[in-house]
Backbone as ProteinMPNN parsed JSONL, in Angstrom:
{"seq_chain_A": "XXXXXXXXXXXXXXXXXXXXXXXXXXXXXXXXXXXXXXXXXXXXXXXXXXXXXXXXXXXXXXXXXXXXXXXXXXXXXXXXXXXXXXXXXXXXXXXXXXXXXXXXXXXXXXXXXXXXXXXXXXXXXXXXXXXXXXXXXXXXXXXXXXXXXXXXXXXXXXXXXXXXXXXXXXXXXXXXXXXXXXXXXXXXXXXXXXXXXXXXXXXXXXXXXXXXXXXXXX", "coords_chain_A": {"N_chain_A": [[9.426, 33.453, -18.055], [7.6, 30.847, -18.511], [4.393, 30.128, -16.904], [3.873, 27.831, -13.933], [2.164, 24.438, -14.154], [-0.268, 22.117, -13.89], [-1.427, 18.848, -15.366], [-4.045, 16.542, -15.427], [-3.703, 13.736, -17.692], [-4.577, 11.394, -18.226], [-6.851, 8.964, -16.721], [-7.33, 6.488, -14.706], [-8.788, 3.956, -12.329], [-6.843, 2.099, -11.894], [-4.567, 3.471, -13.099], [-2.662, 6.562, -13.547], [-1.656, 9.469, -15.351], [0.184, 12.167, -15.184], [0.712, 15.452, -16.335], [3.562, 17.812, -15.973], [4.31, 21.245, -16.205], [7.073, 23.438, -16.357], [7.846, 22.93, -13.935], [10.325, 22.313, -11.198], [12.182, 18.998, -11.683], [12.671, 17.885, -9.902], [10.709, 18.131, -7.802], [8.753, 16.71, -8.987], [9.537, 14.311, -8.975], [9.902, 13.642, -6.414], [7.471, 13.249, -5.937], [6.859, 11.003, -6.861], [8.516, 9.162, -5.319], [7.467, 9.409, -2.927], [5.093, 8.258, -3.362], [5.758, 5.701, -3.545], [6.991, 4.969, -1.119], [5.599, 6.07, 1.16], [3.065, 6.03, 1.17], [0.334, 4.945, 3.099], [-0.86, 1.64, 3.333], [-2.977, -1.379, 3.359], [-1.797, -4.3, 4.62], [-1.477, -8.198, 5.242], [0.261, -8.8, 8.209], [0.461, -10.357, 10.511], [0.173, -13.666, 11.24], [-1.681, -16.504, 12.15], [-1.417, -19.694, 12.158], [-3.731, -22.115, 12.164], [-4.14, -24.834, 11.703], [-2.273, -26.876, 9.314], [-1.843, -28.97, 6.842], [-0.426, -29.314, 4.591], [2.152, -29.299, 2.027], [3.62, -27.019, 2.307], [5.561, -24.689, 4.293], [4.516, -23.172, 7.22], [5.67, -20.565, 7.574], [6.093, -19.9, 4.631], [3.834, -19.852, 3.768], [2.842, -17.544, 5.263], [4.115, -15.73, 4.659], [3.616, -15.475, 1.813], [0.881, -14.267, 2.215], [1.45, -11.909, 3.168], [1.728, -10.675, 0.876], [-0.562, -10.271, -0.906], [-2.205, -7.647, -2.039], [-4.451, -5.762, -0.347], [-7.373, -4.016, -0.409], [-7.79, -0.794, 0.612], [-9.081, 1.563, 2.615], [-8.707, 4.975, 2.304], [-7.933, 6.915, 5.461], [-9.507, 5.774, 7.028], [-8.23, 3.831, 8.871], [-5.656, 3.741, 11.531], [-2.006, 3.689, 11.948], [-0.366, 1.409, 13.485], [0.967, 2.143, 15.61], [0.235, 4.51, 16.18], [-2.235, 4.023, 17.21], [-4.871, 4.643, 19.731], [-5.589, 2.392, 21.222], [-3.487, 1.026, 22.432], [-2.812, -1.804, 22.26], [-1.029, -4.611, 21.719], [-2.466, -6.613, 20.141], [-4.249, -5.163, 18.61], [-7.11, -3.411, 17.586], [-10.295, -2.17, 16.224], [-9.697, -0.07, 14.809], [-7.251, -0.206, 14.078], [-6.511, -2.799, 12.893], [-7.462, -5.504, 10.62], [-9.214, -8.426, 10.667], [-8.496, -11.438, 8.756], [-10.14, -14.545, 7.692], [-9.414, -17.907, 6.969], [-10.621, -21.299, 6.121], [-9.951, -23.986, 4.456], [-10.107, -26.855, 2.651], [-8.983, -29.868, 0.828], [-10.852, -32.47, -0.732], [-11.847, -35.205, -2.377], [-9.977, -34.51, -4.705], [-7.3, -32.593, -5.96], [-6.84, -29.247, -4.822], [-6.987, -25.741, -5.457], [-6.452, -23.271, -3.65], [-7.413, -20.141, -3.45], [-7.315, -16.452, -3.428], [-9.799, -15.415, -2.985], [-11.03, -16.951, -0.835], [-10.68, -16.311, 1.527], [-11.894, -14.597, 4.406], [-12.975, -11.661, 5.171], [-13.478, -9.86, 8.327], [-14.147, -7.092, 7.861], [-16.083, -5.444, 5.09], [-15.163, -4.16, 3.309], [-12.29, -3.97, 3.31], [-10.79, -6.338, 1.343], [-8.861, -8.893, -0.476], [-7.72, -7.558, -3.729], [-8.125, -8.927, -6.016], [-9.971, -12.051, -6.357], [-8.691, -14.223, -7.58], [-6.032, -14.944, -6.986], [-3.727, -17.113, -6.329], [-3.141, -19.193, -3.219], [-2.269, -21.521, -2.082], [-1.542, -24.954, -3.166], [-3.646, -27.607, -2.401], [-3.258, -31.207, -1.892], [-5.574, -34.198, -1.861], [-7.206, -34.398, 0.895], [-5.585, -32.804, 2.33], [-5.352, -29.757, 4.295], [-6.03, -26.325, 5.287], [-5.805, -23.889, 7.615], [-6.361, -20.659, 8.824], [-5.681, -17.544, 10.947], [-5.541, -14.353, 10.312], [-4.133, -11.16, 10.384], [-4.636, -7.841, 9.293], [-2.392, -5.022, 8.735], [-1.808, -1.32, 8.914], [0.585, 0.202, 7.102], [3.763, 1.188, 5.542], [5.69, 1.787, 2.431], [8.28, 1.966, 2.821], [9.026, 0.586, 4.83], [8.556, -2.064, 4.566], [8.153, -3.909, 1.335], [5.621, -5.139, 0.834], [3.763, -3.295, 1.594], [3.676, -1.32, -0.537], [1.931, 0.422, -2.536], [1.902, 0.782, -5.146], [2.331, -0.22, -8.475], [3.913, 0.544, -10.31], [6.023, 3.398, -10.72], [6.873, 6.073, -12.558], [8.634, 8.771, -13.694], [9.05, 10.79, -16.176], [10.465, 12.402, -19.443], [8.82, 14.964, -21.123], [7.081, 16.132, -24.07], [7.922, 18.332, -24.678], [10.59, 20.809, -23.659], [10.637, 21.934, -21.008], [8.462, 20.031, -19.96], [7.327, 17.497, -17.992], [6.482, 14.074, -17.226], [4.628, 12.262, -15.071], [3.965, 9.08, -14.277], [1.856, 6.942, -12.856], [0.971, 3.6, -11.499], [-1.611, 1.476, -10.053], [-1.541, -1.043, -7.506], [-4.058, -2.092, -6.755], [-4.764, -1.612, -4.019], [-5.163, 0.929, -3.593], [-6.583, 3.47, -5.417], [-5.209, 4.85, -8.532], [-5.343, 7.737, -8.196], [-5.989, 8.234, -5.656], [-3.279, 7.233, -4.6], [-1.567, 9.671, -5.794], [-2.827, 11.751, -4.848], [-2.39, 11.429, -1.564], [0.4, 11.307, -1.929], [0.618, 13.776, -2.516], [-0.052, 15.389, -0.139], [1.619, 14.469, 1.719], [3.88, 15.445, 0.922], [3.678, 18.406, 0.786], [3.325, 18.627, 3.643], [5.794, 17.741, 4.544], [7.134, 20.181, 3.413], [6.273, 22.002, 4.764], [6.809, 21.452, 7.351], [9.596, 21.727, 7.238], [9.932, 24.501, 6.505], [8.79, 25.205, 8.882], [11.247, 24.531, 10.662], [13.37, 25.794, 9.695], [12.428, 28.393, 9.976], [12.742, 28.497, 12.689], [15.366, 28.444, 13.465], [18.066, 29.448, 15.296], [20.304, 32.125, 15.276], [23.752, 32.568, 15.297], [24.815, 35.101, 17.708], [27.467, 36.257, 17.292], [28.045, 35.441, 14.792]], "CA_chain_A": [[9.3, 32.307, -17.772], [6.016, 30.699, -18.504], [3.822, 29.747, -15.197], [3.824, 26.672, -13.909], [0.884, 24.11, -14.612], [-0.316, 20.469, -13.902], [-2.687, 18.661, -16.183], [-4.094, 15.041, -15.438], [-3.934, 13.59, -19.038], [-5.008, 9.898, -18.285], [-6.891, 8.543, -15.453], [-8.531, 5.161, -14.588], [-8.659, 3.399, -11.091], [-5.443, 1.729, -11.987], [-3.439, 4.432, -13.569], [-2.848, 7.957, -13.74], [-1.003, 10.206, -16.034], [0.176, 13.716, -15.13], [1.747, 16.443, -17.137], [3.821, 19.149, -15.528], [4.886, 22.5, -17.084], [7.641, 24.453, -15.586], [7.996, 22.536, -12.332], [11.387, 21.553, -11.149], [12.06, 17.954, -11.926], [12.941, 17.193, -8.3], [9.377, 18.034, -6.937], [7.506, 15.672, -9.435], [10.285, 13.026, -8.411], [9.497, 13.214, -4.681], [5.711, 12.702, -5.3], [6.884, 9.333, -7.088], [9.303, 8.576, -4.502], [6.59, 9.392, -1.637], [3.896, 7.437, -3.647], [6.46, 4.467, -3.407], [7.571, 4.495, 0.07], [5.133, 6.675, 2.513], [1.407, 6.059, 1.265], [-0.081, 3.518, 3.755], [-1.985, 0.85, 2.822], [-3.396, -2.579, 4.494], [-1.348, -5.767, 4.212], [-1.224, -8.903, 6.245], [1.075, -8.519, 9.032], [0.868, -11.158, 11.402], [-0.765, -14.885, 10.72], [-1.576, -17.646, 13.269], [-1.499, -21.126, 11.292], [-4.117, -23.078, 13.126], [-3.894, -25.884, 10.853], [-1.586, -26.758, 7.919], [-1.041, -30.485, 6.634], [0.048, -29.284, 3.25], [3.611, -29.485, 1.853], [4.371, -25.642, 2.403], [5.639, -24.353, 5.646], [3.923, -22.191, 7.733], [6.359, -19.196, 7.104], [6.005, -19.63, 3.394], [2.236, -19.572, 3.836], [2.747, -16.203, 5.755], [4.982, -14.428, 3.213], [2.792, -15.342, 0.579], [-0.418, -13.882, 2.395], [1.668, -10.436, 3.237], [2.166, -10.011, -0.758], [-1.616, -10.213, -1.515], [-2.828, -6.739, -1.915], [-5.8, -5.593, 0.279], [-8.219, -2.676, -0.819], [-7.476, 0.118, 1.718], [-10.193, 2.921, 2.532], [-7.974, 6.323, 3.102], [-8.329, 7.539, 6.151], [-10.12, 4.794, 7.975], [-7.688, 3.075, 9.9], [-4.71, 4.459, 11.778], [-1.307, 3.233, 12.092], [-0.397, 0.744, 14.87], [1.855, 2.917, 16.683], [-0.832, 5.904, 16.544], [-3.769, 4.049, 17.677], [-4.8, 4.882, 21.323], [-5.826, 0.91, 22.16], [-2.102, 0.6, 23.007], [-2.515, -2.879, 22.504], [-0.294, -5.671, 20.64], [-3.593, -7.358, 19.467], [-4.962, -4.046, 17.889], [-8.456, -2.834, 17.307], [-11.22, -2.178, 14.817], [-9.142, 1.1, 14.244], [-5.753, -0.172, 13.447], [-6.257, -3.952, 11.944], [-8.722, -6.351, 10.459], [-9.084, -9.82, 10.847], [-9.037, -12.311, 7.819], [-9.924, -16.085, 8.004], [-9.467, -19.103, 5.852], [-10.728, -22.739, 6.416], [-10.217, -24.913, 3.336], [-9.795, -28.304, 2.721], [-9.261, -30.55, -0.327], [-11.577, -33.499, -0.348], [-10.913, -35.99, -3.378], [-9.244, -33.907, -5.675], [-6.501, -31.745, -5.768], [-7.744, -28.032, -4.51], [-5.939, -24.643, -5.686], [-6.827, -22.263, -2.814], [-7.153, -18.562, -3.881], [-7.455, -15.117, -2.107], [-11.222, -15.231, -2.645], [-11.649, -17.7, 0.114], [-10.623, -15.523, 2.645], [-13.436, -14.073, 4.955], [-12.704, -10.709, 6.125], [-14.475, -9.124, 9.215], [-14.648, -5.624, 7.227], [-16.574, -5.878, 4.065], [-14.786, -3.196, 2.498], [-11.099, -4.61, 3.237], [-10.657, -7.613, 0.848], [-8.045, -9.218, -1.691], [-7.941, -6.878, -4.753], [-8.651, -10.182, -6.521], [-10.382, -13.309, -5.792], [-8.054, -15.199, -8.173], [-4.756, -14.889, -6.415], [-3.48, -18.556, -5.521], [-2.352, -18.995, -1.979], [-1.741, -22.699, -1.795], [-2.389, -25.886, -3.533], [-3.72, -28.626, -1.457], [-3.472, -32.268, -2.245], [-6.702, -34.792, -1.361], [-7.356, -34.629, 2.425], [-5.017, -31.889, 3.19], [-6.031, -28.706, 5.008], [-5.338, -25.088, 5.482], [-6.861, -23.109, 8.35], [-5.702, -19.899, 9.467], [-6.177, -16.183, 11.107], [-4.755, -13.48, 9.189], [-4.106, -9.701, 10.863], [-3.947, -6.873, 8.514], [-2.272, -3.575, 9.606], [-1.599, -0.309, 7.934], [2.17, 0.045, 6.972], [4.458, 1.936, 4.437], [6.84, 0.495, 1.591], [9.666, 2.062, 3.383], [9.458, -0.502, 5.911], [8.401, -3.514, 3.586], [7.48, -3.98, -0.113], [4.013, -5.262, 0.516], [2.818, -1.919, 2.101], [3.755, -0.613, -1.508], [0.118, 0.674, -3.304], [2.186, 1.142, -6.593], [2.675, -1.4, -9.18], [4.9, 1.208, -11.266], [5.846, 4.929, -10.73], [7.907, 6.574, -13.112], [9.271, 10.163, -14.25], [9.954, 11.01, -17.673], [10.641, 13.996, -20.113], [7.504, 14.968, -22.271], [7.594, 16.3, -25.584], [8.481, 19.784, -24.707], [11.959, 21.03, -22.992], [10.019, 22.276, -20.04], [7.501, 19.366, -19.433], [7.788, 16.118, -17.084], [5.41, 13.192, -17.199], [4.393, 11.306, -14.071], [3.019, 7.763, -14.427], [1.498, 5.967, -11.427], [0.302, 2.364, -11.676], [-1.654, 0.891, -8.66], [-1.754, -2.601, -7.526], [-5.388, -2.078, -6.57], [-5.156, -1.522, -2.702], [-5.822, 2.331, -3.386], [-6.897, 3.953, -6.766], [-4.324, 5.581, -8.733], [-5.81, 9.139, -7.649], [-5.715, 8.644, -3.96], [-2.036, 7.246, -4.396], [-1.167, 10.75, -6.107], [-3.358, 12.669, -3.648], [-1.796, 11.235, -0.59], [1.677, 11.601, -1.985], [1.009, 15.282, -2.365], [-0.437, 15.444, 1.001], [2.834, 14.275, 2.392], [5.071, 16.381, 0.09], [3.264, 19.529, 1.415], [3.374, 18.353, 4.642], [7.271, 17.764, 4.692], [7.583, 21.438, 3.284], [5.66, 22.852, 5.754], [7.98, 21.03, 8.332], [11.166, 22.227, 7.057], [9.614, 25.955, 6.446], [9.038, 25.933, 10.598], [12.631, 24.347, 11.182], [14.054, 26.845, 9.09], [12.163, 29.634, 10.635], [12.911, 28.571, 14.285], [16.815, 28.548, 13.905], [18.616, 30.786, 15.805], [21.637, 32.5, 14.326], [24.704, 32.714, 16.855], [25.196, 36.642, 17.892], [28.78, 36.239, 16.831], [28.046, 35.159, 13.099]], "C_chain_A": [[7.774, 31.844, -18.302], [5.579, 30.136, -16.845], [3.455, 28.477, -14.984], [2.198, 25.885, -13.937], [0.983, 22.629, -14.616], [-1.555, 20.253, -14.645], [-2.763, 17.041, -16.081], [-4.634, 14.658, -17.207], [-4.613, 12.014, -19.301], [-5.422, 9.53, -16.951], [-7.983, 7.698, -15.334], [-8.021, 4.882, -12.85], [-7.193, 2.843, -11.016], [-4.336, 2.532, -12.446], [-3.937, 5.746, -14.021], [-1.713, 8.549, -14.152], [-0.939, 11.785, -15.814], [1.403, 14.728, -15.773], [2.126, 17.696, -16.394], [4.622, 20.003, -16.038], [5.703, 23.0, -16.119], [7.71, 24.398, -14.102], [9.203, 21.964, -12.502], [11.448, 19.799, -11.224], [12.244, 17.156, -10.686], [11.781, 17.21, -7.594], [8.617, 16.892, -7.562], [8.504, 14.07, -8.932], [10.118, 12.603, -7.008], [8.297, 12.933, -4.681], [5.977, 11.48, -5.782], [7.489, 8.607, -6.467], [8.1, 8.118, -3.199], [5.619, 8.527, -2.011], [4.346, 5.918, -3.541], [6.508, 3.831, -2.253], [6.786, 5.112, 1.299], [3.524, 6.78, 2.341], [1.2, 4.682, 1.95], [-0.904, 2.831, 3.276], [-1.944, -0.536, 4.16], [-2.512, -3.487, 3.888], [-1.248, -6.509, 5.477], [0.078, -8.743, 7.038], [1.658, -9.288, 10.118], [-0.406, -12.693, 11.023], [-0.694, -15.966, 11.747], [-2.277, -18.626, 12.681], [-2.374, -22.146, 12.413], [-4.185, -24.354, 12.697], [-3.222, -26.046, 9.47], [-1.153, -28.257, 7.636], [-0.741, -30.519, 4.903], [1.415, -29.117, 3.098], [4.318, -28.013, 2.257], [4.346, -25.523, 3.923], [5.042, -23.145, 6.142], [4.435, -20.676, 7.484], [6.077, -18.927, 6.008], [4.388, -19.252, 2.998], [2.129, -17.963, 4.388], [2.986, -15.229, 5.066], [3.982, -14.423, 2.295], [1.615, -14.334, 0.882], [-0.301, -12.311, 2.45], [1.729, -9.921, 1.826], [0.874, -9.899, -1.457], [-2.019, -8.916, -1.054], [-4.416, -6.718, -1.692], [-6.2, -4.274, -0.145], [-8.33, -2.09, 0.557], [-8.535, 1.402, 1.563], [-9.125, 3.985, 3.209], [-8.662, 6.922, 4.121], [-9.12, 7.084, 7.525], [-9.619, 4.191, 9.002], [-6.582, 3.799, 10.122], [-3.039, 3.465, 12.019], [-0.867, 2.536, 13.37], [0.14, 1.266, 15.958], [0.931, 4.352, 17.106], [-1.989, 5.538, 16.955], [-3.852, 4.221, 19.217], [-5.397, 3.293, 21.79], [-4.4, 0.668, 22.853], [-1.727, -0.826, 23.185], [-1.753, -3.728, 21.189], [-1.176, -6.336, 19.704], [-4.088, -6.366, 18.31], [-6.434, -3.799, 18.124], [-9.111, -2.445, 16.029], [-10.549, -0.838, 13.998], [-7.852, 0.923, 13.676], [-5.57, -1.654, 13.137], [-7.764, -4.53, 11.604], [-8.33, -7.588, 10.032], [-9.599, -10.64, 9.555], [-9.055, -13.684, 7.964], [-9.821, -16.772, 6.981], [-9.565, -20.274, 6.471], [-10.996, -23.326, 5.211], [-9.51, -26.083, 3.437], [-9.965, -29.178, 1.651], [-9.767, -32.054, -0.09], [-11.031, -35.043, -1.323], [-10.206, -35.558, -4.168], [-8.438, -32.705, -5.153], [-7.271, -30.176, -5.713], [-6.798, -26.617, -4.486], [-6.843, -23.574, -4.559], [-6.218, -20.684, -3.156], [-7.644, -17.621, -2.654], [-8.963, -15.165, -1.865], [-11.774, -16.154, -1.717], [-11.693, -17.314, 1.448], [-11.627, -14.685, 2.85], [-12.599, -12.692, 5.711], [-13.917, -10.015, 7.059], [-14.701, -7.496, 8.899], [-14.923, -5.763, 5.708], [-16.024, -5.066, 3.255], [-12.977, -3.735, 2.252], [-10.999, -5.993, 2.577], [-9.402, -7.799, 0.159], [-8.498, -8.047, -3.014], [-8.688, -7.628, -5.87], [-8.857, -11.372, -5.932], [-9.553, -14.343, -6.514], [-6.597, -15.434, -7.73], [-4.326, -16.411, -5.638], [-2.666, -18.362, -4.275], [-1.641, -20.376, -1.651], [-2.382, -24.055, -2.88], [-2.483, -27.286, -2.761], [-3.81, -30.161, -2.381], [-4.907, -33.088, -1.419], [-6.371, -34.808, 0.254], [-6.216, -33.829, 3.269], [-5.809, -30.593, 3.52], [-5.382, -27.449, 5.443], [-6.349, -24.047, 6.205], [-5.814, -21.877, 9.274], [-6.425, -18.323, 10.132], [-4.887, -15.23, 10.717], [-5.001, -12.031, 9.9], [-3.797, -8.708, 9.859], [-3.628, -5.627, 9.461], [-2.002, -2.643, 8.747], [0.215, -0.02, 8.148], [2.491, 1.245, 5.636], [5.371, 1.373, 3.673], [7.972, 0.781, 2.101], [10.116, 1.132, 4.221], [9.139, -1.757, 5.256], [7.732, -3.186, 2.566], [6.334, -4.123, 0.069], [3.233, -4.419, 1.018], [2.942, -1.38, 0.72], [2.347, -0.49, -2.51], [0.888, 0.831, -4.757], [2.765, -0.131, -7.29], [4.029, -0.8, -10.026], [4.62, 2.745, -10.687], [7.312, 5.413, -11.609], [7.595, 8.055, -13.695], [9.67, 9.987, -15.374], [9.728, 12.281, -18.566], [9.511, 13.826, -20.902], [8.13, 15.52, -23.437], [8.484, 17.453, -25.91], [9.668, 19.993, -23.71], [11.439, 21.246, -21.359], [8.831, 21.147, -19.402], [8.066, 18.147, -19.046], [6.369, 15.627, -17.073], [5.837, 12.564, -16.073], [3.185, 10.434, -14.124], [2.774, 7.287, -13.18], [0.485, 4.915, -11.635], [-0.067, 2.102, -10.345], [-1.568, -0.716, -8.876], [-3.164, -2.968, -6.9], [-5.608, -1.811, -5.189], [-5.549, 0.04, -2.547], [-5.847, 2.568, -5.185], [-5.336, 4.634, -7.056], [-4.234, 7.114, -8.368], [-5.584, 9.06, -6.325], [-4.417, 8.21, -3.963], [-1.337, 9.012, -4.534], [-1.514, 11.735, -4.959], [-2.633, 12.579, -2.345], [-0.17, 11.378, -0.63], [1.933, 13.013, -1.896], [0.683, 15.974, -1.087], [1.135, 15.276, 1.914], [3.999, 15.201, 1.843], [4.687, 17.904, 0.529], [3.45, 19.623, 2.804], [5.088, 18.31, 5.16], [7.641, 19.174, 4.259], [7.462, 22.227, 4.126], [6.471, 22.543, 7.016], [9.281, 21.747, 8.701], [11.099, 23.623, 7.109], [9.856, 26.04, 7.848], [10.385, 25.799, 10.792], [13.344, 25.315, 11.055], [13.781, 28.498, 10.082], [12.494, 29.703, 12.417], [14.606, 28.405, 14.462], [16.996, 29.946, 14.287], [20.1, 31.0, 15.314], [22.364, 32.932, 15.796], [24.882, 34.29, 16.749], [26.506, 36.793, 17.347], [29.129, 35.874, 15.206], [27.99, 36.29, 12.304]], "O_chain_A": [[6.896, 32.697, -18.431], [6.33, 29.844, -15.914], [2.714, 27.936, -15.806], [1.179, 26.557, -13.777], [1.896, 21.966, -15.108], [-2.507, 21.033, -14.688], [-1.863, 16.312, -16.498], [-5.607, 15.135, -17.791], [-5.049, 11.604, -20.377], [-4.63, 9.673, -16.02], [-9.154, 7.899, -15.658], [-7.105, 5.48, -12.286], [-6.453, 3.168, -10.087], [-3.187, 2.214, -12.142], [-4.986, 6.073, -14.576], [-0.69, 8.315, -13.509], [-1.831, 12.546, -16.188], [2.627, 14.675, -15.655], [1.285, 18.564, -16.157], [5.735, 19.599, -16.375], [5.234, 23.078, -14.983], [7.666, 25.312, -13.277], [9.469, 21.27, -13.483], [10.475, 19.312, -10.648], [11.986, 15.96, -10.548], [11.67, 16.357, -6.713], [7.916, 16.159, -6.864], [8.004, 12.988, -8.625], [10.186, 11.456, -6.564], [7.796, 12.411, -3.685], [5.347, 10.604, -5.191], [7.358, 7.401, -6.675], [7.896, 7.011, -2.7], [5.125, 7.893, -1.079], [3.518, 5.01, -3.462], [6.247, 2.642, -2.07], [7.172, 4.787, 2.422], [2.802, 7.415, 3.11], [1.676, 3.607, 1.585], [-1.839, 3.386, 2.698], [-1.334, -0.678, 5.219], [-2.428, -3.497, 2.66], [-1.028, -5.966, 6.56], [1.063, -8.525, 6.332], [2.778, -9.157, 10.61], [-1.569, -12.582, 10.637], [0.416, -16.29, 12.171], [-3.506, -18.608, 12.6], [-1.827, -22.797, 13.302], [-4.33, -25.135, 13.638], [-3.626, -25.357, 8.534], [-0.151, -28.703, 8.195], [-0.823, -31.501, 4.166], [1.992, -28.747, 4.12], [5.525, -27.97, 2.495], [3.503, -26.011, 4.676], [5.082, -22.121, 5.46], [3.664, -19.75, 7.233], [5.72, -17.759, 5.86], [3.967, -18.517, 2.105], [1.292, -17.23, 3.861], [2.378, -14.181, 4.851], [3.469, -13.351, 1.972], [1.292, -13.57, -0.027], [-1.17, -11.514, 2.099], [1.782, -8.703, 1.658], [0.949, -9.462, -2.606], [-2.226, -8.789, 0.153], [-5.314, -7.258, -2.339], [-5.331, -3.407, -0.237], [-8.836, -2.69, 1.505], [-8.706, 2.055, 0.533], [-8.752, 3.9, 4.379], [-9.775, 7.418, 3.946], [-9.307, 7.668, 8.592], [-10.296, 3.954, 10.002], [-6.237, 4.554, 9.214], [-3.277, 2.298, 12.328], [-1.041, 3.191, 14.398], [-0.141, 0.932, 17.11], [1.014, 5.015, 18.14], [-2.867, 6.382, 17.137], [-2.871, 3.923, 19.898], [-5.631, 3.219, 22.996], [-4.385, 0.041, 23.913], [-0.794, -1.222, 23.883], [-1.906, -3.493, 19.99], [-0.778, -6.632, 18.577], [-4.295, -6.797, 17.176], [-6.799, -4.185, 19.235], [-8.53, -2.41, 14.945], [-10.801, -0.591, 12.818], [-7.357, 1.738, 12.897], [-4.377, -1.95, 13.079], [-8.845, -4.191, 12.086], [-7.406, -7.86, 9.265], [-10.787, -10.629, 9.232], [-8.007, -14.183, 8.375], [-10.163, -16.242, 5.923], [-8.749, -20.512, 7.362], [-12.149, -23.279, 4.783], [-8.524, -26.301, 4.142], [-11.147, -29.385, 1.378], [-9.144, -32.789, 0.676], [-10.079, -35.76, -1.015], [-9.47, -36.46, -4.568], [-8.756, -31.99, -4.203], [-8.198, -29.939, -6.488], [-5.976, -26.439, -3.587], [-7.965, -23.204, -4.904], [-5.073, -20.231, -3.133], [-8.104, -17.837, -1.533], [-9.412, -14.992, -0.732], [-13.002, -16.242, -1.705], [-12.434, -17.746, 2.33], [-12.235, -14.087, 1.962], [-11.781, -12.787, 6.626], [-15.028, -9.704, 6.63], [-15.364, -6.779, 9.647], [-13.993, -6.201, 5.031], [-16.479, -5.239, 2.124], [-12.51, -3.846, 1.118], [-11.146, -6.916, 3.378], [-8.711, -6.78, 0.153], [-9.693, -7.778, -3.136], [-9.621, -7.157, -6.521], [-8.086, -11.802, -5.073], [-9.69, -15.476, -6.051], [-6.03, -16.331, -8.354], [-4.642, -16.674, -4.477], [-1.717, -17.581, -4.199], [-0.574, -20.395, -1.037], [-3.546, -24.057, -3.281], [-1.485, -27.974, -2.548], [-4.397, -30.182, -3.463], [-5.28, -32.565, -0.369], [-5.304, -35.233, 0.696], [-5.931, -34.032, 4.45], [-6.905, -30.425, 2.985], [-4.256, -27.489, 5.938], [-7.336, -23.513, 5.7], [-4.895, -22.093, 10.063], [-7.575, -18.014, 9.818], [-3.673, -15.404, 10.824], [-6.19, -11.725, 9.986], [-2.619, -8.681, 9.503], [-4.214, -5.264, 10.481], [-1.914, -3.063, 7.593], [0.853, -0.065, 9.2], [1.678, 1.921, 5.006], [5.96, 0.403, 4.15], [8.858, -0.059, 1.941], [11.299, 0.839, 4.397], [9.824, -2.656, 5.743], [6.828, -2.352, 2.612], [5.642, -3.268, -0.483], [2.019, -4.62, 0.98], [1.955, -0.65, 0.622], [1.912, -1.459, -3.132], [0.053, 1.069, -5.63], [3.534, -0.92, -6.742], [4.989, -1.507, -10.337], [3.546, 3.224, -10.325], [8.478, 5.143, -11.322], [6.481, 8.411, -14.081], [10.534, 9.167, -15.684], [8.821, 13.078, -18.326], [9.189, 12.725, -21.348], [9.315, 15.448, -23.765], [9.322, 17.642, -26.791], [9.656, 19.161, -22.803], [12.026, 20.56, -20.523], [8.317, 21.465, -18.329], [9.088, 17.698, -19.564], [5.354, 16.316, -16.967], [7.017, 12.273, -15.872], [1.985, 10.706, -14.066], [3.727, 7.275, -12.402], [-0.684, 5.19, -11.906], [0.729, 2.332, -9.435], [-1.537, -1.397, -9.901], [-3.363, -4.134, -6.558], [-6.814, -1.733, -4.955], [-6.16, 0.423, -1.55], [-5.207, 1.901, -5.999], [-4.497, 4.886, -6.191], [-3.138, 7.664, -8.258], [-4.894, 9.951, -5.831], [-3.896, 8.878, -3.069], [-0.734, 9.533, -3.595], [-0.698, 12.371, -4.291], [-2.207, 13.654, -1.922], [0.488, 11.535, 0.398], [2.953, 13.529, -1.439], [1.116, 17.115, -0.925], [1.519, 16.137, 2.706], [4.946, 15.557, 2.545], [5.676, 18.635, 0.59], [3.753, 20.735, 3.239], [5.437, 18.909, 6.178], [8.684, 19.505, 4.823], [8.281, 23.11, 4.384], [6.781, 23.507, 7.715], [9.81, 22.148, 9.737], [12.035, 24.187, 7.676], [10.806, 26.699, 8.271], [10.958, 26.841, 11.11], [13.965, 25.817, 11.992], [14.551, 29.309, 10.597], [12.476, 30.689, 13.154], [15.061, 28.245, 15.595], [16.508, 31.023, 13.947], [20.884, 30.096, 15.027], [21.917, 33.372, 16.855], [25.105, 34.729, 15.621], [26.548, 37.872, 16.758], [30.198, 36.013, 14.612], [27.986, 36.182, 11.078]]}, "name": "protein", "num_of_chains": 1, "seq": "XXXXXXXXXXXXXXXXXXXXXXXXXXXXXXXXXXXXXXXXXXXXXXXXXXXXXXXXXXXXXXXXXXXXXXXXXXXXXXXXXXXXXXXXXXXXXXXXXXXXXXXXXXXXXXXXXXXXXXXXXXXXXXXXXXXXXXXXXXXXXXXXXXXXXXXXXXXXXXXXXXXXXXXXXXXXXXXXXXXXXXXXXXXXXXXXXXXXXXXXXXXXXXXXXXXXXXXXXX"}
C-alpha cells in the first residue's frame, strides 16, 4: 500500500483545496466537521440599543448584527468562560466593543457595516458594505455591540466557513477537502485550527484508553 500524503492544490485567503492520498475518509471528514463546528471566531453576542426610531424591532437589529462576520485574530482572544476576568461584561481579553451612531437627515439612508466603529483596529466586519438597516428621514439608530468568541456548534453565527466539502478525487485512494471562508479567518487558518483540534481529540482519547483499568476477573 502506498504511503499517506497530503498536498495543497489551491490556496487563497478565501479558499483552500487539499488532496489526501491513502488516508481514511473519516479522518478527512473529521477535519471538515471540526472546521464548521469547533473553530472559534468572534461574533456580536450582546447588543445594547441606545436609540432606535426605525421600523425594525431591537431584536431584529441585534439578530442581523450577530450574522455579520468579524475578522478574528487567532489566539488573541479567549473564550468568555475561560477568561480570568470572571466578569459578565468581559474584558479586553474576551470581548470587543463596536458602536454605531447613524441618522438619516433629509434622504433615506442605508446603514452599512462600515459605519460600525470598533475599539480594536483589527476586529472589524469583513466587508464595509453589509446592509444593517434602512433609515427613513429623521430616523436614528444608535447602539453598543459586544463581540465574543464562540463556536459554530453553539450558534451558526460563529461558523467561520462559507462551505466545507469532502469529495472523491480522480484516483480511488484520493480524497479532496475544500474549505471556503466567510472572511472571519483565512481558509488556511481554519484548516490549521481544525487539525489542531483533531490532534487534541486523538491525544485525549489515547490517554483515556491508556488509563482504562481491566477488571481482574475479565
